[in-house]
N, C-alpha and C positions, 0 to 999 in steps of 0.2 A: 264473393259476393260486394260489388263496390256498394258506396254509401248511398248513392242514388238510387240504386236498386232497392237497397234494403228501406230506405225511405219510402220508396214506392210499394213496396209491399207492405208495410205497417199502413200506411194510408188507405192502401186497397183493402186490407183486411178490416181496418175502423169502418170504412164506407158500407162494407158488407153487413158488419154488426149492426150496425144504424138502420140500414134496411128491414134486416130481420126482425130487429127490435120493434120498429114501426109497425111492421106486418103484424107482428103477434100482439101489438096492443090493440091494433083495429079491430081485431076478430076477438069474438067473444070466448071465454076462456074452455078450451074443449069443444068450440064449436064444431059439429060434424058436417060434412060439405053432403050436398044433395045426393052425390055417388053413393054414399051411405058406405064409403070402404074405410072410415075411421080416420080420414084426414082431416085438418083443421083448414080453413080457408088461407091461413099464411102458407102452409105446406103445399097446396095446390098451386099459389103463385109462384112460389118457388119452383116447382116441377114445370111450370110453364116459361121459365128462363132458357133461351135458345144459347146454351154455353158455347159452343161453337162460332156462332155472329157475334157474342160477345167480346170473345178473345180476338175475333176477326177486326172488330171494331177500337179494339184497343192498339192493335197494332197498326191499323190505319192513323191513330191518333200519334203514335212514336213517329211514324214515317213522316207526319206533316211537320214535325218539329227537327227533323233530320236525325232521329235515333233508331237508324236502322237495325244496330244488334238487337235492342229492345224490341223492335218491332218483328224481325224474325223468329224470336223467341216466341212472340205472340202467336204470328202465324202456324209455327210448328206445332205448338200446343191445340191450335183451333184444327189442324189437318189430322192430330192424334184423336180428335174427338170425332171428326168427321172427314175421313180421307175424300170424299166424293165432293168437293169445293173447289171448282175451277177457278173461282174468283180470289180465293186465298193463293191459289198456286200461281196465278198471275202477279198478286201482289208482293208474293215471296221471291220471285222472281227480280222483280223491279228494286226490291230492298238489295237482293245479291248483286243487281247491276251495280247500284250506287255505291257498292264497298269494293267493287272492280272482281267480284268472284263470277266471273262469266261463264264458267263450266256449271257451276252450280244454278246460276239463272238460267241458262238454257234448259236443264233438266227441269227445273220447274214450270218453264213455259211448255216445254214438251208436253209435260203431264195436263196442264191446264188444256191444251188443245186435244189430248186423249179423251178428257171427259167433256170437254165443249168444242167440235171440229170446226164450227162456226165462228169462233171466237176470233175477231178481228183484232181487237188489242192484242192479243197472245201472239197471234202471228206476227203483228207488226215488232212487238216487243222482243219476240225471238231474233227477229231480223236484226234488229238494233245491238242484241248482244253477239251475235254472231259477227256482226260488223265491227263493234268496239274489240272483240278477240281477233280480227283479222281472217276471219271466215269468209271471206267475199261470196265465193259460191254460194255456200250456203245461206248466206245473207240473200243474196240475189232471189235464189228461190223461194224464201220466206217472204220477201217484199213481191214476189209475184203474186203469191197465194193471197197476200193482204188487198192488193189492189184489183184481184179476179172476184174477193167477197164484197170489198166496197171500190168501185171504180173512182170514188169523189175524195179516197184519201189523200189528201195532197203532201202530206209530208214523206209518204211512202214513195211517190214519185223523186223525190230530190235524193233521197238515200239510194234508191233503185239506179238512178243517173249515177251517184258516186261509186258506188258499188261496180257498175259494170267499168267505170274510169278505171278502178284499181285493176281489174283483170284485163284491161287493154282493149275492152270492147267500147270503142270511141262512140262508132255510130249509132249504137244502142243506149249509148249514154245520152247523145244529144237528144235522141227522140224521147227520151224520159224528161230529160230537162226542159224541154220545151212544152211538154203537156203540163208540167209544173207551171210554167209561165201562162199558158194559157187559163189556168185558174187564177191566178194572180199577176197581172202584167206589171202590176206596181211594187213588185217584191225585188227590191235592189241585189239581194244574194243571190236569186236565182237568175238573174242576168250574169251577175259576177262568176257563178258557178258554170254556167254554160260557156263563158267566156274562158275559161280555164281548160274545159275540153277541147274548145276551138284551139287553143294555144298548143295544146298538148298533140293534136291532130295536125300542126303545121298552118293551120287555117287562119293566119295573123290578122288580116284583115276583119274578119267574122269576128274573132276575138275582140278587135279592138271597139267594134262598133256594140258588142255586148257591154264591154265594161264602160263605155261611155253612157250606154241605157243606166247602167246601174249609179254612174254619177249623177245623170241628171233627175233621177229618184232621189238618191242619198248623196249630196256632194261631199261629204265626210265618209265616205265608204273608204275604209284603210286598204281592204285588199285588192280594188280595183283601181286606186290609183298607184299602189305598189306594182301591180301585173302590168299597168299601161307603162311605167317605167321599165319593167324588163323587157317590153316590146320594143321600146326606143333603142334601150341598150343593145339588144341583137341587132337592131337595123344600123347602129352605127353612129345614131342620132344622140351624141352627148349632152348637148344642151337641154335638150327634152328629157331626157333620162334624168338628169339632174333636177329638172323642175318638179317632176313627177316623185321621184326620191324625196326631196325637200318636203313638199306635200304631205307625203307619208309621215315623214319623221315631225313634222309639224303636229300631227293628230297623235303621234306616239312615237317620243323620244326612245322609248326601249326598244324599237323594233331593229332588232340588233341588224337581220339580213339588208333591209333599207338602209342604214347607216354604211354597211360594210360595202355594199353597191356604192353608194353616195360617195363614200371614200376613193373607190376604183376611179369613177368616173372624174373626181376632183383631180386624182392623179393624171390622166390623159390630158386634163386642161391645164397640167402644170401650175395648179393651185393648191400647193403642197401644205399650206397652212390649215385650209377648208379640210383637206385630206385627213391631216394628223387629228384635227375635231372629231372628224366622223369617226375614224379607226377607233380611238380612245373612247368615244361613246359606246361604239360598238363592243369593244371590249369589256365595259363595264356591265353593259348588257347582259353579254354572254360570254363570261371568263372561260369557259370552256372551248371556245372557238380558237384552236392553236395557229392556224393561218393567219388570224386577225395581227398577231404578234411579228410575224415575217411583214406582213403589210406595214404596219407600224416602224419595221425598221427600214422598210425600202421608202417608206415618205421621208423619215428624217436623213437618211443617207442622199436622198433627192435635193435635199433642202440646205445640204454642206453641214450637217449636223451628225459629224462622225461619231463621236463619243456615245451620243444616245441611240445611235444607229446599232452599235455594237451591242449595247444594253438589251436592245428588243431582240435582236438575232441571238442573242446568247439564251434568253428567257424562251424563244421560240424553239430552240435545239432542246432545251432542258423539258419543257412541256411536251414536246414529240417524243422523247424518250420514254415519258411516263404513259403516254397513250400506246406503246406498243406492248 
């Protein structure tokens, strides 16, 4: 038992003693209830305490402050007292999800649904747990049920659309993401997500239109800026690709992918100093990207810095061997 748990136990016990003491003092010594069964008023009050509900509330309190281990313990105690408590199973599943224990979360959400088949939140949470675990077909089924129970559950359309994308069902994904936009036309991320699906389907003009809509709503939308850079990169428009990659890294200098692609486009323009700067920033942001050291070697070699180039090529070989 940790110090924090021990302290909580002592405080909790003291609080209960205080409640009992006050209750006993407020009743007449040995007073009998109207039920005539020899119980004092204090004992009657204590008998009315809904213990599972109190444990559930304690769990909610712990979860509110990110203390998910303690929350799980309270939820489990509540269920030990009352196994027919779907709300507790739902919150237990959420706590497991927060800890990355997706199998346990799924089991908890399923029990919540067994006890309360119309629980929209439980279906949505079940879909989210399947999604996070990478079980996209199961996630799709759960999100479909969520929308069936509540056709206005907006975030379910978003995750359903993304889940469809994960299994290669782009037309279905587009349909769901468009419905999400119908609810909130001013939601930048919804336009950006739709743009991504269009890109994956090879519909580059439609993708560009959605990314631009996202930027109209939020000029600082990092994903939209980066993906527009990718589209221009793909089309061979180096200058525009550099422009959008630069806008991306201005927002987030640690975007390693944008820095790396920026460096590659600078190389195409023979802007070797700028390429080296971009590659070095990418390497600092993501040291595990082995290829970036080869890129640095090529950039230094192109600039005539043979010794520095050899150093990076050697580092690239060493890191490549470790990856095997």
